[in-house]
C-alpha positions as CSV (number, residue, x, y, z in Angstrom):
1,M,-23.1,-14.8,8.2
2,I,-22.9,-13.0,4.9
3,P,-22.4,-15.0,1.6
4,Y,-19.0,-14.6,0.2
5,P,-19.7,-13.0,-3.4
6,H,-17.8,-15.3,-5.7
7,I,-16.5,-13.1,-8.6
8,A,-14.5,-14.9,-11.2
9,P,-10.8,-13.7,-11.2
10,E,-10.6,-13.0,-14.9
11,I,-12.4,-10.0,-16.2
12,F,-12.1,-11.4,-19.7
13,R,-9.7,-13.5,-22.0
14,I,-8.3,-13.6,-25.5
15,G,-6.4,-16.8,-26.2
16,P,-3.7,-17.1,-23.6
17,F,-4.2,-13.1,-22.7
18,A,-6.6,-12.9,-19.4
19,V,-7.3,-9.6,-17.9
20,R,-7.5,-10.3,-14.1
21,W,-9.2,-8.1,-11.4
22,Y,-6.3,-8.0,-9.3
23,G,-4.4,-6.4,-12.1
24,M,-6.8,-3.9,-13.0
25,M,-7.0,-2.9,-9.5
26,Y,-3.3,-1.9,-9.7
27,V,-4.3,0.0,-13.0
28,L,-7.2,1.9,-11.2
29,G,-5.0,2.6,-8.2
30,F,-2.2,4.0,-10.0
31,G,-4.7,5.9,-12.3
32,S,-6.4,7.5,-9.5
33,S,-3.3,8.7,-7.7
34,Y,-2.1,10.3,-11.0
35,F,-5.1,12.0,-11.6
36,L,-5.4,13.3,-8.2
37,V,-1.9,14.8,-8.6
38,L,-2.9,16.5,-11.6
39,Y,-6.1,17.7,-10.2
40,Q,-4.0,19.6,-7.4
41,L,-1.5,20.9,-9.9
42,K,-4.1,22.5,-11.6
43,N,-5.6,23.9,-8.8
44,S,-2.3,25.5,-7.4
45,K,0.4,27.8,-8.1
46,N,2.9,24.9,-8.2
47,C,5.3,25.1,-11.4
48,I,5.6,21.4,-11.7
49,T,4.8,20.1,-15.1
50,K,3.0,17.2,-16.2
51,A,6.2,15.9,-18.1
52,Q,7.7,16.0,-14.7
53,I,4.8,14.2,-13.1
54,D,4.9,11.5,-15.9
55,D,8.6,10.8,-15.4
56,I,8.3,10.4,-11.7
57,Y,5.3,8.2,-11.7
58,F,7.0,5.8,-14.2
59,Y,9.8,5.4,-11.4
60,L,7.4,5.0,-8.8
61,V,5.4,2.2,-10.4
62,L,8.6,0.3,-11.1
63,G,9.7,0.9,-7.6
64,L,6.3,-0.3,-6.3
65,L,6.4,-3.5,-8.1
66,A,10.2,-4.3,-7.5
67,G,10.0,-3.4,-4.0
68,A,6.6,-5.2,-3.4
69,R,8.0,-8.5,-4.8
70,L,11.4,-8.2,-3.1
71,G,9.7,-7.3,0.0
72,Y,7.3,-10.6,-0.1
73,V,10.4,-12.6,-0.8
74,L,12.6,-11.4,2.1
75,F,10.1,-10.7,4.7
76,Y,7.7,-13.5,4.1
77,N,8.9,-16.7,2.2
78,L,12.7,-16.5,1.9
79,A,13.6,-20.0,2.2
80,F,11.0,-21.1,-0.6
81,Y,12.9,-18.4,-2.9
82,Q,15.9,-19.7,-1.8
83,A,15.1,-23.2,-3.2
84,H,13.3,-21.8,-6.3
85,P,15.0,-18.5,-7.2
86,L,13.3,-18.4,-10.4
87,E,10.1,-18.1,-9.0
88,V,11.1,-14.9,-8.1
89,F,10.2,-13.8,-11.3
90,V,6.9,-15.4,-11.5
91,L,4.5,-12.5,-10.3
92,W,1.4,-14.1,-11.5
93,H,1.8,-16.7,-8.7
94,G,1.3,-14.0,-6.0
95,G,3.2,-12.6,-3.4
96,M,3.4,-8.9,-3.0
97,S,4.6,-7.0,0.2
98,F,3.0,-3.6,0.8
99,H,5.7,-2.4,2.9
100,G,8.3,-3.5,0.6
101,G,6.3,-1.5,-2.1
102,A,6.5,1.1,0.1
103,L,10.1,1.3,0.6
104,G,10.7,0.8,-3.3
105,T,8.5,3.7,-4.3
106,F,10.3,5.9,-2.0
107,V,13.7,4.9,-3.2
108,M,12.7,5.4,-6.7
109,G,10.7,8.4,-6.3
110,Y,13.3,10.1,-4.3
111,W,16.1,9.1,-7.2
112,A,13.5,10.5,-9.8
113,M,12.7,13.5,-8.2
114,K,16.5,14.4,-7.6
115,R,17.0,13.7,-11.2
116,R,14.5,16.3,-12.3
117,G,15.7,18.9,-9.6
118,L,12.6,18.9,-7.5
119,S,12.7,18.7,-3.7
120,F,11.4,15.4,-2.3
121,L,9.2,16.7,0.8
122,P,6.7,19.1,-1.0
123,M,6.8,16.5,-4.0
124,A,6.0,13.6,-1.4
125,D,3.3,15.8,0.2
126,L,1.5,16.2,-3.3
127,I,1.8,12.6,-4.4
128,I,1.0,10.8,-1.1
129,P,-2.7,11.7,-0.8
130,G,-3.7,9.5,-3.8
131,A,-1.7,6.4,-2.3
132,P,-4.7,5.3,-0.1
133,I,-7.0,5.1,-3.0
134,G,-4.5,2.5,-4.5
135,I,-4.5,0.6,-1.3
136,F,-8.2,0.6,-1.3
137,F,-8.1,-0.9,-4.7
138,G,-5.7,-3.5,-3.7
139,R,-7.6,-4.8,-1.0
140,M,-10.5,-4.9,-3.0
141,G,-8.3,-7.1,-5.3
142,N,-7.5,-9.1,-2.4
143,F,-11.1,-9.7,-1.6
144,I,-12.1,-10.6,-4.9
145,N,-9.1,-13.3,-5.1
146,G,-10.4,-14.7,-1.8
147,E,-7.0,-14.3,-0.1
148,L,-5.4,-12.6,3.0
149,Y,-8.6,-13.3,4.5
150,G,-9.3,-12.9,8.4
151,K,-9.3,-15.2,11.5
152,P,-12.5,-17.3,12.4
153,A,-15.2,-14.9,13.7
154,H,-18.7,-15.2,15.1
155,V,-19.7,-11.6,13.9
156,P,-22.9,-11.2,11.8
157,W,-20.7,-10.2,8.8
158,A,-18.4,-13.0,8.9
159,M,-17.8,-14.7,5.6
160,V,-16.7,-18.3,4.4
161,F,-13.8,-17.9,2.1
162,P,-12.9,-20.3,-0.6
163,D,-9.7,-21.5,0.8
164,G,-10.4,-20.8,4.1
165,G,-12.1,-23.7,5.3
166,N,-15.9,-24.3,6.3
167,V,-15.7,-21.6,8.9
168,G,-16.8,-17.8,9.1
169,R,-14.1,-15.4,9.1
170,H,-13.6,-11.6,9.3
171,P,-13.5,-10.0,5.9
172,S,-10.1,-8.5,6.9
173,Q,-9.7,-7.2,3.1
174,L,-12.5,-4.8,3.7
175,Y,-11.5,-3.6,7.1
176,E,-8.2,-2.5,5.3
177,A,-9.9,-1.3,2.3
178,L,-11.9,1.0,4.7
179,L,-9.3,2.0,7.1
180,E,-6.0,2.0,5.1
181,G,-7.9,2.9,2.1
182,L,-10.9,5.5,2.4
183,L,-10.6,6.6,5.8
184,L,-6.8,7.5,5.4
185,F,-7.7,9.1,1.8
186,V,-10.1,11.5,3.7
187,I,-7.6,12.3,6.4
188,L,-4.8,13.1,4.2
189,W,-6.9,15.2,1.7
190,I,-8.3,17.3,4.4
191,Y,-4.6,17.6,6.3
192,R,-3.1,18.7,3.0
193,N,-4.1,22.1,3.3
194,R,-3.5,22.3,7.0
195,K,-0.1,21.3,7.3
196,K,2.6,23.4,8.9
197,R,5.5,22.3,7.0
198,D,6.8,20.4,3.9
199,G,6.9,16.9,4.8
200,D,3.9,16.9,7.3
201,V,1.4,15.3,5.0
202,F,4.0,12.5,4.1
203,A,4.6,11.9,7.9
204,V,1.0,11.6,8.8
205,F,0.5,9.1,5.9
206,L,3.3,6.9,7.4
207,I,1.7,7.0,10.9
208,C,-1.7,6.8,10.2
209,Y,-1.1,3.9,7.7
210,A,1.1,2.0,10.4
211,L,-1.7,2.3,13.3
212,S,-4.3,1.4,10.7
213,R,-2.3,-1.9,9.8
214,I,-1.5,-2.8,13.2
215,F,-5.2,-2.7,14.1
216,C,-6.4,-4.8,11.0
217,E,-3.7,-7.4,11.4
218,F,-5.4,-8.3,14.9
219,F,-8.4,-9.5,12.8
220,R,-6.2,-11.0,9.8
221,E,-4.9,-14.6,9.6
222,P,-1.3,-14.6,9.7
223,D,0.9,-15.9,6.6
224,P,1.0,-19.7,7.1
225,Q,4.7,-20.0,6.0
226,V,5.4,-17.2,8.8
227,G,3.0,-17.4,11.6
228,Y,3.3,-15.4,14.7
229,I,6.6,-13.8,15.8
230,L,7.6,-14.0,19.3
231,G,3.9,-16.0,19.7
232,V,2.1,-12.6,19.4
233,F,2.9,-10.4,16.5
234,S,2.4,-11.1,12.8
235,M,5.0,-9.8,10.1
236,G,2.6,-7.0,8.9
237,Q,2.5,-5.8,12.5
238,L,6.2,-5.7,13.1
239,L,7.0,-3.9,9.8
240,S,4.3,-1.5,10.5
241,V,5.6,-0.6,13.9
242,A,9.1,0.2,12.3
243,M,7.1,2.4,9.9
244,L,5.3,4.1,12.7
245,V,8.6,4.8,14.2
246,V,9.9,6.4,11.0
247,G,6.9,8.4,10.8
248,L,6.9,9.6,14.3
249,M,10.6,10.4,14.0
250,L,10.1,12.4,10.6
251,K,6.7,14.4,11.9
252,F,8.0,15.3,15.5
253,V,12.1,15.3,15.2
254,F,13.5,15.6,11.7
255,L,10.9,18.1,10.0
256,P,10.9,20.5,13.2
257,R,14.7,20.6,13.1
258,Y,15.0,20.8,9.2
259,D,12.3,23.7,9.2
260,R,14.2,25.5,11.8
261,G,17.4,25.2,9.9
262,R,16.2,26.7,6.7
263,P,17.0,30.3,6.0
């Protein structure tokens, strides 16, 4: 086994104010995505302005945070929050859902783009390649916090997590950081210059993320308050199957029809 690297969750504290690694990962994720978009704009003939990107990212951040929290409440722990409704607003107690955050980002991003008079599909293709970098940082934050760890394992790289009992487990956060984060970023960054039509990069993100997440969930310990659904599937896998269906329909049904229907 490999020793789990105990890292203090707080980077520093000044009185009651503390900067935590998990929050810093959100900042790094959004910052990396934002600057990747600006880099693409600088190296293209696109007439989108930095002011438009700034405005859109403001709403993307709102959509992600609100959607991730509400997604966790609805998909993972509804009974608890029905009994303790004020806890919904206590974000520092943890509880965020990627799929809820993705949905919130989509809704707010679509609204912000329409508000600015921008077409959604090409803008989605511009922004989405940076999303896996945010996912990478988010999973590293999970790893530092010692949360969302994997199932018991006997592999040489198994780790004993602080809250996982005295047993070696899959470092599933690192699996997700590599597959859903770094590998998916490489795929999208290469594919963005090879796409056939607007929306293709966004569709490939949905498909590849869903497949990566379904695979990684086989090594991840399910949330104890949810467990397995139908005795086999985790909540993350079921939500990813829905995401996969949406991505496949977008890629192979909607986008070709939309492309043929344009003048």
